[in-house]
DOSEDO-574176 format. One record per residue (C-alpha): residue number from 0; residue in three letters; x, y, z. Coordinates in steps of 0.05 Angstrom, whole numbers, plus 5000, padded with zeros to 4 digits. Layout:
<atom num="NUM" residuo="ALA" xx="X" yy="Y" zz="Z"/>
...
END
This chain:
<atom num="0" residuo="MET" xx="1484" yy="2812" zz="2843"/>
<atom num="1" residuo="LYS" xx="1516" yy="2743" zz="2827"/>
<atom num="2" residuo="LEU" xx="1544" yy="2728" zz="2764"/>
<atom num="3" residuo="CYS" xx="1552" yy="2799" zz="2738"/>
<atom num="4" residuo="ASN" xx="1623" yy="2792" zz="2707"/>
<atom num="5" residuo="ASP" xx="1613" yy="2816" zz="2637"/>
<atom num="6" residuo="THR" xx="1616" yy="2879" zz="2599"/>
<atom num="7" residuo="ILE" xx="1578" yy="2913" zz="2553"/>
<atom num="8" residuo="THR" xx="1578" yy="2975" zz="2511"/>
<atom num="9" residuo="VAL" xx="1509" yy="3012" zz="2503"/>
<atom num="10" residuo="PHE" xx="1507" yy="3056" zz="2444"/>
<atom num="11" residuo="ASN" xx="1454" yy="3109" zz="2448"/>
<atom num="12" residuo="ALA" xx="1421" yy="3142" zz="2383"/>
<atom num="13" residuo="ARG" xx="1422" yy="3213" zz="2384"/>
<atom num="14" residuo="ILE" xx="1392" yy="3262" zz="2324"/>
<atom num="15" residuo="ASP" xx="1453" yy="3303" zz="2301"/>
<atom num="16" residuo="ASP" xx="1415" yy="3360" zz="2269"/>
<atom num="17" residuo="ASP" xx="1485" yy="3390" zz="2234"/>
<atom num="18" residuo="LYS" xx="1491" yy="3317" zz="2200"/>
<atom num="19" residuo="GLY" xx="1423" yy="3304" zz="2191"/>
<atom num="20" residuo="TYR" xx="1424" yy="3234" zz="2214"/>
<atom num="21" residuo="ASP" xx="1431" yy="3198" zz="2279"/>
<atom num="22" residuo="THR" xx="1500" yy="3186" zz="2312"/>
<atom num="23" residuo="TYR" xx="1509" yy="3138" zz="2367"/>
<atom num="24" residuo="GLU" xx="1543" yy="3151" zz="2436"/>
<atom num="25" residuo="PRO" xx="1577" yy="3092" zz="2467"/>
<atom num="26" residuo="THR" xx="1581" yy="3073" zz="2547"/>
<atom num="27" residuo="ILE" xx="1620" yy="3021" zz="2572"/>
<atom num="28" residuo="ILE" xx="1586" yy="2989" zz="2631"/>
<atom num="29" residuo="ARG" xx="1624" yy="2938" zz="2673"/>
<atom num="30" residuo="GLY" xx="1597" yy="2885" zz="2718"/>
<atom num="31" residuo="VAL" xx="1534" yy="2865" zz="2686"/>
<atom num="32" residuo="SER" xx="1497" yy="2795" zz="2672"/>
<atom num="33" residuo="TRP" xx="1496" yy="2770" zz="2601"/>
<atom num="34" residuo="PHE" xx="1452" yy="2713" zz="2581"/>
<atom num="35" residuo="CYS" xx="1425" yy="2687" zz="2512"/>
<atom num="36" residuo="GLU" xx="1377" yy="2642" zz="2501"/>
<atom num="37" residuo="ILE" xx="1339" yy="2612" zz="2437"/>
<atom num="38" residuo="ALA" xx="1266" yy="2639" zz="2430"/>
<atom num="39" residuo="SER" xx="1221" yy="2599" zz="2378"/>
<atom num="40" residuo="ASN" xx="1159" yy="2604" zz="2348"/>
<atom num="41" residuo="VAL" xx="1111" yy="2562" zz="2297"/>
<atom num="42" residuo="ASP" xx="1070" yy="2597" zz="2251"/>
<atom num="43" residuo="SER" xx="1034" yy="2576" zz="2182"/>
<atom num="44" residuo="SER" xx="1107" yy="2583" zz="2147"/>
<atom num="45" residuo="GLY" xx="1143" yy="2536" zz="2197"/>
<atom num="46" residuo="LEU" xx="1186" yy="2540" zz="2254"/>
<atom num="47" residuo="LYS" xx="1218" yy="2607" zz="2272"/>
<atom num="48" residuo="ALA" xx="1276" yy="2617" zz="2322"/>
<atom num="49" residuo="ALA" xx="1323" yy="2679" zz="2342"/>
<atom num="50" residuo="ASN" xx="1364" yy="2694" zz="2398"/>
<atom num="51" residuo="LYS" xx="1335" yy="2729" zz="2459"/>
<atom num="52" residuo="PHE" xx="1384" yy="2772" zz="2499"/>
<atom num="53" residuo="THR" xx="1368" yy="2786" zz="2572"/>
<atom num="54" residuo="ILE" xx="1421" yy="2835" zz="2608"/>
<atom num="55" residuo="ARG" xx="1416" yy="2858" zz="2677"/>
<atom num="56" residuo="ILE" xx="1453" yy="2915" zz="2699"/>
<atom num="57" residuo="PRO" xx="1461" yy="2922" zz="2774"/>
<atom num="58" residuo="GLU" xx="1449" yy="2998" zz="2806"/>
<atom num="59" residuo="ASP" xx="1524" yy="2999" zz="2831"/>
<atom num="60" residuo="ALA" xx="1554" yy="2974" zz="2756"/>
<atom num="61" residuo="ASP" xx="1609" yy="3015" zz="2733"/>
<atom num="62" residuo="PHE" xx="1586" yy="3065" zz="2681"/>
<atom num="63" residuo="SER" xx="1650" yy="3090" zz="2667"/>
<atom num="64" residuo="GLY" xx="1640" yy="3157" zz="2707"/>
<atom num="65" residuo="LYS" xx="1568" yy="3164" zz="2667"/>
<atom num="66" residuo="ALA" xx="1500" yy="3169" zz="2704"/>
<atom num="67" residuo="TYR" xx="1435" yy="3139" zz="2686"/>
<atom num="68" residuo="VAL" xx="1381" yy="3186" zz="2663"/>
<atom num="69" residuo="THR" xx="1310" yy="3170" zz="2632"/>
<atom num="70" residuo="PRO" xx="1310" yy="3171" zz="2555"/>
<atom num="71" residuo="ALA" xx="1270" yy="3242" zz="2557"/>
<atom num="72" residuo="ALA" xx="1329" yy="3272" zz="2609"/>
<atom num="73" residuo="TYR" xx="1383" yy="3240" zz="2556"/>
<atom num="74" residuo="ALA" xx="1347" yy="3274" zz="2497"/>
<atom num="75" residuo="GLY" xx="1368" yy="3342" zz="2520"/>
<atom num="76" residuo="GLY" xx="1430" yy="3325" zz="2560"/>
<atom num="77" residuo="ASP" xx="1501" yy="3315" zz="2557"/>
<atom num="78" residuo="PRO" xx="1520" yy="3245" zz="2522"/>
<atom num="79" residuo="LYS" xx="1590" yy="3253" zz="2558"/>
<atom num="80" residuo="THR" xx="1564" yy="3247" zz="2626"/>
<atom num="81" residuo="ALA" xx="1497" yy="3212" zz="2619"/>
<atom num="82" residuo="PHE" xx="1472" yy="3152" zz="2585"/>
<atom num="83" residuo="THR" xx="1400" yy="3117" zz="2582"/>
<atom num="84" residuo="LEU" xx="1371" yy="3050" zz="2564"/>
<atom num="85" residuo="GLN" xx="1314" yy="3056" zz="2511"/>
<atom num="86" residuo="GLN" xx="1278" yy="3016" zz="2458"/>
<atom num="87" residuo="GLY" xx="1313" yy="3015" zz="2395"/>
<atom num="88" residuo="ASP" xx="1387" yy="3029" zz="2421"/>
<atom num="89" residuo="ILE" xx="1447" yy="2970" zz="2408"/>
<atom num="90" residuo="ILE" xx="1485" yy="2934" zz="2460"/>
<atom num="91" residuo="VAL" xx="1550" yy="2893" zz="2445"/>
<atom num="92" residuo="HIS" xx="1586" yy="2844" zz="2487"/>
<atom num="93" residuo="GLY" xx="1657" yy="2878" zz="2506"/>
<atom num="94" residuo="GLU" xx="1682" yy="2947" zz="2507"/>
<atom num="95" residuo="GLU" xx="1684" yy="2990" zz="2440"/>
<atom num="96" residuo="THR" xx="1703" yy="3065" zz="2451"/>
<atom num="97" residuo="GLY" xx="1689" yy="3080" zz="2373"/>
<atom num="98" residuo="PHE" xx="1632" yy="3120" zz="2348"/>
<atom num="99" residuo="LEU" xx="1607" yy="3067" zz="2298"/>
<atom num="100" residuo="ARG" xx="1544" yy="3063" zz="2260"/>
<atom num="101" residuo="PRO" xx="1493" yy="3002" zz="2266"/>
<atom num="102" residuo="ALA" xx="1523" yy="2968" zz="2205"/>
<atom num="103" residuo="GLN" xx="1592" yy="2983" zz="2226"/>
<atom num="104" residuo="LEU" xx="1584" yy="2946" zz="2295"/>
<atom num="105" residuo="LYS" xx="1546" yy="2884" zz="2261"/>
<atom num="106" residuo="GLU" xx="1606" yy="2881" zz="2211"/>
<atom num="107" residuo="LYS" xx="1658" yy="2881" zz="2273"/>
<atom num="108" residuo="TYR" xx="1622" yy="2842" zz="2326"/>
<atom num="109" residuo="GLY" xx="1573" yy="2798" zz="2283"/>
<atom num="110" residuo="GLU" xx="1520" yy="2796" zz="2341"/>
<atom num="111" residuo="THR" xx="1495" yy="2860" zz="2367"/>
<atom num="112" residuo="VAL" xx="1433" yy="2872" zz="2411"/>
<atom num="113" residuo="THR" xx="1375" yy="2918" zz="2394"/>
<atom num="114" residuo="ILE" xx="1338" yy="2935" zz="2462"/>
<atom num="115" residuo="LEU" xx="1271" yy="2911" zz="2457"/>
<atom num="116" residuo="GLY" xx="1241" yy="2936" zz="2525"/>
<atom num="117" residuo="VAL" xx="1273" yy="2952" zz="2595"/>
<atom num="118" residuo="THR" xx="1245" yy="2949" zz="2665"/>
<atom num="119" residuo="ASP" xx="1272" yy="2982" zz="2720"/>
<atom num="120" residuo="ASN" xx="1281" yy="2945" zz="2780"/>
<atom num="121" residuo="ARG" xx="1318" yy="2989" zz="2830"/>
<atom num="122" residuo="ARG" xx="1253" yy="2993" zz="2877"/>
<atom num="123" residuo="SER" xx="1254" yy="2924" zz="2895"/>
<atom num="124" residuo="PRO" xx="1289" yy="2909" zz="2966"/>
<atom num="125" residuo="ASN" xx="1342" yy="2865" zz="2937"/>
<atom num="126" residuo="ALA" xx="1386" yy="2865" zz="2876"/>
<atom num="127" residuo="LYS" xx="1373" yy="2936" zz="2850"/>
<atom num="128" residuo="HIS" xx="1379" yy="2931" zz="2777"/>
<atom num="129" residuo="TRP" xx="1357" yy="2943" zz="2699"/>
<atom num="130" residuo="LYS" xx="1331" yy="2888" zz="2659"/>
<atom num="131" residuo="VAL" xx="1343" yy="2893" zz="2591"/>
<atom num="132" residuo="VAL" xx="1310" yy="2847" zz="2533"/>
<atom num="133" residuo="GLY" xx="1336" yy="2851" zz="2468"/>
<atom num="134" residuo="ALA" xx="1346" yy="2808" zz="2401"/>
END
């Protein structure tokens, strides 16, 4: 895919039974497309606007040695060898190797993306990729 020259870090939430709360496992992905636009809506209280992010991740991107698995497979898998893309997970623009909580990510980066939906476009004849939409 053209214009896939950005780097992101995906933080997958995993329930830690010992700690009793979610931990976030980072995966650095190089060679993606990052696009942000303003989405607006008018309702009875006035005009509302928010950033809408569209991130395209080519099938042949650099996943830092990890493999993509479905969210169900990720829940029981090893986060050191696999990652997933699922609603509620967090993405930041750039490389982050620390195991930070969502509030820490927001403080450090200012702008974080929460995944709202994922489309698997790997069956298309050209430009096989995942399309991630978030806010």
